[in-house]
C-alpha positions as MATLAB code, in Angstrom:
seq = 'MKIHQLFKMALKSIFANKMRSFLTMLGIIIGIASVIILIAMGQGSTKSVQDSISSMGTNLITVSITGKTTKDVTKQELNELKTKPGIKDISPTLSSGNVNISAGDQTATTTVQAVEPNYETIKNVPAESGRFINQNDLDNRYNSAVVGTDVATELFNSTDVVGQKLNINGVSFDIVGVLKSQGTSSAGSSDDTVLLPLTTAQRLLKTTDIKTFYIQASSSDNVNTAMSYLQLFMDTKYGLPTTSASTVTNKYFRVFNQSSLLATATSTNQTMTNELAGIAAISLLVGGIGIMNIMLVSVMERTREIGIRKALGAKRRAILLQFLIEAVFVSGIGGILGVLIGIGGSELLQTFNNTAIQLSSTVVLAAFAFSVTVGIVFGLYPASKASKLSPIDALSFE';
ca = [
       0.000    0.000    0.000;
       1.298    3.442   -0.946;
       2.128    5.986    1.727;
      -0.447    8.549    0.535;
      -3.171    5.934    0.928;
      -2.088    5.369    4.525;
      -2.350    9.133    5.165;
      -5.854    9.202    3.655;
      -6.962    6.271    5.801;
      -5.527    7.871    8.968;
      -7.314   11.169    8.261;
     -10.557    9.362    7.460;
     -10.383    7.525   10.786;
      -9.720   10.775   12.711;
     -12.602   12.668   11.094;
     -14.945    9.711   11.476;
     -14.715   10.212   15.273;
     -14.371   13.992   15.525;
     -15.322   14.412   19.193;
     -13.142   11.542   20.371;
     -10.231   12.819   18.298;
     -10.656   16.337   19.699;
     -10.777   15.111   23.296;
      -7.644   13.067   22.593;
      -5.919   16.196   21.265;
      -7.026   18.301   24.224;
      -4.194   17.196   26.505;
      -1.657   18.053   23.796;
      -3.327   21.404   23.079;
      -3.339   22.421   26.758;
       0.226   21.218   27.275;
       1.686   23.033   24.259;
      -0.233   26.250   24.977;
       0.803   26.174   28.639;
       4.474   25.610   27.829;
       4.556   28.455   25.291;
       2.701   30.941   27.526;
       4.665   30.148   30.688;
       8.049   30.261   28.952;
       7.067   33.503   27.178;
       6.108   34.995   30.550;
       9.333   33.774   32.152;
      11.524   35.080   29.332;
       9.600   38.356   29.307;
      10.115   38.723   33.044;
      13.819   37.937   32.657;
      14.213   40.528   29.907;
      12.306   43.099   31.963;
      14.641   42.558   34.919;
      17.690   42.643   32.649;
      16.563   45.880   31.020;
      15.775   47.445   34.397;
      19.199   46.592   35.831;
      21.067   47.341   32.596;
      19.399   50.751   32.327;
      21.255   51.687   35.508;
      24.488   50.423   33.959;
      26.151   47.029   34.361;
      29.284   48.947   35.393;
      27.506   50.526   38.376;
      28.568   49.795   41.957;
      26.442   51.077   44.858;
      27.871   51.589   48.339;
      25.588   52.234   51.321;
      26.805   53.081   54.836;
      24.214   51.335   56.994;
      25.607   51.113   60.521;
      26.207   53.702   63.218;
      29.824   54.738   62.881;
      31.932   57.822   63.436;
      34.074   56.945   60.421;
      32.222   58.955   57.811;
      33.319   58.793   54.187;
      34.638   62.177   53.140;
      34.647   63.897   49.785;
      38.449   63.920   49.829;
      38.566   60.137   50.300;
      36.200   59.657   47.363;
      38.369   61.894   45.188;
      41.378   59.740   46.065;
      39.420   56.548   45.368;
      38.389   57.949   41.977;
      42.048   57.886   40.845;
      42.309   54.091   41.238;
      42.457   51.839   38.141;
      39.090   50.675   36.802;
      37.148   53.538   38.415;
      35.804   56.184   36.040;
      33.717   58.367   38.348;
      32.118   58.549   41.800;
      28.946   60.363   42.792;
      28.212   60.886   46.518;
      24.594   61.415   47.595;
      22.563   62.298   50.651;
      19.028   61.049   51.091;
      16.407   62.337   53.475;
      13.475   60.551   54.960;
      10.039   61.798   54.008;
       9.910   65.609   53.824;
       6.984   67.948   53.303;
       6.886   69.881   50.041;
       4.355   72.394   48.810;
       3.471   74.658   45.907;
       0.644   77.119   46.436;
      -2.204   75.273   48.128;
      -0.920   71.826   47.133;
       1.163   69.761   49.565;
       2.841   66.372   49.304;
       5.376   64.135   50.983;
       8.432   62.850   49.147;
      12.130   62.091   49.524;
      14.938   64.534   48.830;
      18.225   63.415   47.338;
      21.329   65.571   47.356;
      23.429   64.954   44.253;
      26.266   66.230   42.129;
      26.104   66.846   38.349;
      27.714   63.477   37.479;
      24.804   61.654   39.159;
      22.848   62.157   35.925;
      25.186   60.014   33.813;
      26.246   57.542   36.489;
      22.648   56.653   37.423;
      21.220   57.316   33.948;
      18.502   59.719   35.143;
      18.397   62.459   32.480;
      16.171   65.513   32.623;
      13.303   65.286   30.150;
      12.700   69.025   30.265;
      14.828   71.861   31.595;
      18.246   70.809   32.883;
      19.963   68.754   35.550;
      21.889   70.047   38.578;
      25.095   71.698   37.306;
      28.429   72.708   38.809;
      27.300   76.317   39.166;
      24.448   75.188   41.440;
      26.943   73.221   43.500;
      29.598   75.948   43.804;
      27.122   78.697   44.721;
      24.715   76.584   46.775;
      21.795   77.706   44.646;
      18.288   76.657   45.651;
      17.777   74.709   42.442;
      15.617   71.588   42.257;
      14.995   68.838   39.720;
      11.719   66.985   40.306;
      10.306   63.632   39.275;
       7.176   63.445   37.151;
       5.052   62.193   40.075;
       6.035   65.198   42.189;
       5.329   67.620   39.328;
       1.918   66.076   38.649;
       0.922   65.973   42.308;
       1.877   69.617   43.018;
       1.061   71.276   39.689;
      -1.124   68.728   37.868;
       1.345   69.028   34.987;
       4.906   68.065   34.074;
       5.538   71.436   32.421;
       6.828   73.004   35.638;
      10.293   74.339   34.768;
      10.518   77.852   36.209;
       7.956   77.164   38.949;
       8.779   77.285   42.661;
       8.252   74.735   45.428;
       8.868   74.810   49.165;
      10.846   72.149   51.023;
      10.566   72.370   54.788;
       9.640   76.022   54.368;
      12.563   76.897   52.037;
      11.794   78.075   48.489;
      13.460   76.320   45.531;
      13.404   77.023   41.793;
      12.488   74.038   39.606;
      15.137   73.887   36.875;
      14.293   70.488   35.417;
      11.929   67.497   35.344;
      13.359   63.969   35.296;
      12.512   61.535   32.551;
      10.000   59.019   33.914;
      11.752   55.820   35.019;
       8.904   53.938   36.704;
       9.153   51.906   39.893;
      11.830   49.322   40.661;
      12.936   47.375   43.743;
      14.959   50.439   44.736;
      11.831   52.617   44.745;
      10.427   55.203   42.360;
      12.708   57.786   40.743;
       9.560   59.660   39.678;
       8.585   60.485   43.264;
      11.678   62.415   44.338;
      13.302   65.834   44.385;
      16.997   66.264   43.555;
      18.959   69.149   45.062;
      22.599   70.266   44.764;
      24.686   68.377   47.338;
      26.052   71.520   48.994;
      22.605   73.118   49.228;
      21.028   69.981   50.714;
      23.803   69.598   53.284;
      22.822   72.976   54.641;
      19.076   72.242   54.389;
      19.326   68.809   56.033;
      22.006   69.986   58.500;
      24.346   67.102   57.766;
      27.469   66.431   55.716;
      27.451   62.647   56.215;
      27.778   60.773   52.946;
      25.714   57.625   53.439;
      25.562   56.481   49.822;
      27.862   56.831   46.850;
      27.805   55.378   43.355;
      30.903   54.193   41.526;
      31.019   53.979   37.750;
      33.594   51.484   36.532;
      35.400   52.461   33.345;
      33.716   49.520   31.598;
      31.799   46.336   32.378;
      35.060   44.402   32.017;
      36.716   46.540   34.715;
      34.006   46.086   37.364;
      36.078   43.469   39.223;
      39.126   45.751   39.208;
      37.064   48.630   40.589;
      35.533   46.273   43.174;
      38.957   45.154   44.398;
      40.120   48.731   45.037;
      36.798   49.635   46.621;
      36.934   46.598   48.889;
      40.471   47.493   49.950;
      39.292   51.019   50.791;
      36.263   49.777   52.776;
      38.286   47.063   54.550;
      40.804   49.636   55.695;
      38.103   51.973   56.952;
      35.547   49.566   58.447;
      37.096   46.121   58.816;
      36.804   42.836   56.920;
      33.446   42.162   55.229;
      31.620   39.034   54.155;
      31.046   38.611   50.428;
      28.530   36.937   48.135;
      27.950   36.809   44.364;
      26.466   40.292   44.140;
      27.179   42.014   47.463;
      29.887   42.848   49.948;
      28.602   43.445   53.474;
      29.560   44.050   57.067;
      27.756   45.715   59.941;
      28.733   49.165   58.673;
      28.184   49.007   54.919;
      26.802   47.156   51.905;
      28.239   47.125   48.386;
      26.089   46.091   45.421;
      27.767   45.030   42.204;
      25.234   45.707   39.442;
      26.860   43.310   36.966;
      26.784   40.359   39.380;
      23.276   41.303   40.445;
      22.180   41.112   36.791;
      23.708   37.647   36.401;
      22.094   36.418   39.628;
      18.657   37.818   38.728;
      18.855   36.308   35.225;
      19.875   32.903   36.587;
      17.074   32.934   39.177;
      14.432   33.897   36.605;
      15.681   31.245   34.190;
      15.449   28.561   36.867;
      11.870   29.573   37.671;
      10.979   29.584   33.960;
      12.382   26.074   33.508;
      10.459   24.806   36.535;
       7.193   26.306   35.253;
       7.808   24.803   31.800;
       8.479   21.427   33.415;
       5.173   21.569   35.286;
       3.342   22.515   32.078;
       5.071   19.670   30.208;
       3.411   17.160   32.528;
       0.133   17.838   30.726;
       1.871   16.813   27.498;
       2.697   13.443   29.029;
      -0.906   13.123   30.163;
      -1.972   13.955   26.609;
       0.401   11.281   25.309;
      -1.144    8.683   27.585;
      -4.559    9.795   26.310;
      -3.419    9.201   22.727;
      -2.162    5.737   23.621;
      -5.422    4.796   25.349;
      -7.600    6.030   22.474;
      -5.391    4.283   19.917;
      -5.666    1.028   21.871;
      -9.460    1.404   21.827;
      -9.265    2.120   18.092;
      -7.213   -1.046   17.525;
      -9.786   -3.083   19.452;
     -12.725   -1.581   17.524;
     -11.039   -2.207   14.167;
      -9.693   -5.681   14.873;
     -11.886   -7.308   12.182;
     -10.845   -4.578    9.687;
      -7.191   -5.370   10.441;
      -7.896   -9.098    9.962;
      -9.550   -8.491    6.569;
      -6.665   -6.319    5.394;
      -4.109   -8.903    6.483;
      -6.105  -11.672    4.802;
      -5.999   -9.629    1.581;
      -2.200   -9.402    1.807;
      -1.516   -6.260    3.822;
       1.919   -6.458    5.384;
       2.705   -5.828    9.037;
       4.643   -2.672    8.078;
       1.556   -1.155    6.389;
      -0.645   -1.785    9.468;
       2.042   -0.394   11.762;
       2.437    2.772    9.652;
      -1.322    3.308    9.375;
      -1.867    3.460   13.132;
       1.387    5.306   13.779;
       0.468    7.973   11.207;
      -2.938    8.283   12.839;
      -1.330    8.881   16.259;
       1.124   11.417   14.808;
      -1.731   13.239   13.038;
      -3.657   13.521   16.300;
      -0.644   14.870   18.201;
       0.473   17.060   15.267;
      -2.924   18.737   14.807;
      -3.134   19.144   18.602;
       0.350   20.664   18.523;
      -0.605   23.186   15.831;
      -3.738   24.211   17.740;
      -1.708   24.425   20.959;
       0.886   26.676   19.272;
      -1.818   29.004   17.928;
      -3.555   29.190   21.314;
      -0.212   29.687   23.086;
       0.800   32.580   20.813;
      -2.672   34.119   20.977;
      -2.828   33.738   24.765;
       0.593   35.357   25.151;
      -0.441   38.333   23.045;
      -3.683   38.738   25.003;
      -1.785   38.695   28.315;
       0.591   41.342   27.019;
      -2.221   43.520   25.670;
      -4.857   43.309   28.381;
      -2.906   42.332   31.506;
       0.259   44.342   30.790;
       2.332   41.189   31.347;
       5.915   41.175   30.064;
       6.017   38.607   27.231;
       8.853   37.450   24.995;
       7.899   34.812   22.451;
      10.714   32.657   21.122;
      10.450   30.905   17.751;
      12.853   28.256   19.063;
      10.541   27.462   21.981;
       7.492   27.341   19.673;
       9.213   24.956   17.241;
      10.577   22.823   20.095;
       7.115   22.579   21.680;
       5.557   21.488   18.380;
       8.358   18.966   17.749;
       7.807   17.587   21.238;
       4.092   17.144   20.568;
       4.852   15.114   17.415;
       7.401   13.069   19.370;
       4.736   12.341   21.986;
       2.481   11.018   19.190;
       5.232    8.737   17.895;
       6.264    7.437   21.327;
       2.767    6.827   22.667;
       1.357    5.682   19.329;
       4.068    3.097   18.747;
       2.725    0.496   21.181;
      -0.883    0.458   19.876;
       0.410    0.451   16.276;
       2.767   -2.419   17.058;
      -0.027   -4.345   18.748;
      -2.291   -3.886   15.722;
       0.412   -5.011   13.288;
       1.073   -8.207   15.265;
      -2.531   -9.468   15.148;
      -2.887  -12.719   13.218;
      -5.567  -12.698   10.461;
      -7.413  -15.722   11.928;
      -7.634  -14.277   15.462;
      -8.591  -10.872   14.137;
     -11.367  -12.198   11.911;
     -12.815  -14.339   14.705;
     -12.761  -11.388   17.141;
     -16.238  -10.427   18.406;
];
């Protein structure tokens, strides 16, 4: 019997029992769709985290003084540290707790950060309108302020606020710029903040303690070099720390290495994605067992047909191929439907639920190939059983 005849017979058998064939495919459809959607969500989440961390620079190192100590980091020490190999720039900052701000009759509560001009490039927080804090503001202790979009909207109901004035703890400041919206991350929202010149804020907040500073390595490749000089500096000042993949800590300070943090976050997300895909793949195995069960029922129902064909000279290979093709058709059609539902479901999640999605053609093709493999593996036993029936036994089967 020619191969195209076997395909026609397999299709005829599938369409003769449409509901049973569809229910058999259902496990494959659900499994494929689940794998595609969950992996797309996992990869989308991974990319979102990568983009969020990378936007702050993979050559960024953050140092926070957390403990009570009299050994404050000074500006002079940071200038000396800046000359070390691998270190391009350092930006010290001061951060307040919640402070009261107002403009006219509108009041709000936000955080104030004291920064230097290089904070803009080191932290990648450009001004969308107006300008950033400049050296002139720093040298002359001008009451200049750069606000986040949330602050501008809350006080003025607009982001077009350059040239307006706001009060911080009763002191008037001129708004010289509005930050580009960055959204919210694990570090908080850069849209709900006010940036002031470091020298001005030291006087306003009545402190010169530098509790946080950001180091920009000369490149991503030089992060480890910069980290080694930074660790030597911190060890000398505060004592030996404990280290991990992405942080250096002791009771006085914490150091975050952005590059290592990116690698750790990516690895964690990938592990979670693989686990979710593994759980979803279980439904594929269930679907495969369903195919095997239905094919065994089909063999039993068509035992006399198999006996007649064998009596007319059909070879074992032809019987085997007929039932195997039927199983592969069921899993293949289920795989195609599962792929379409998986892609459609991913797009709907991205559109209506604002879920980060990243579809991969490799994953889609692999999922479909797996569904066909399931059909072959679980269809082989029923097909083999059908091909081994003797014509006499098959014809006498009731």
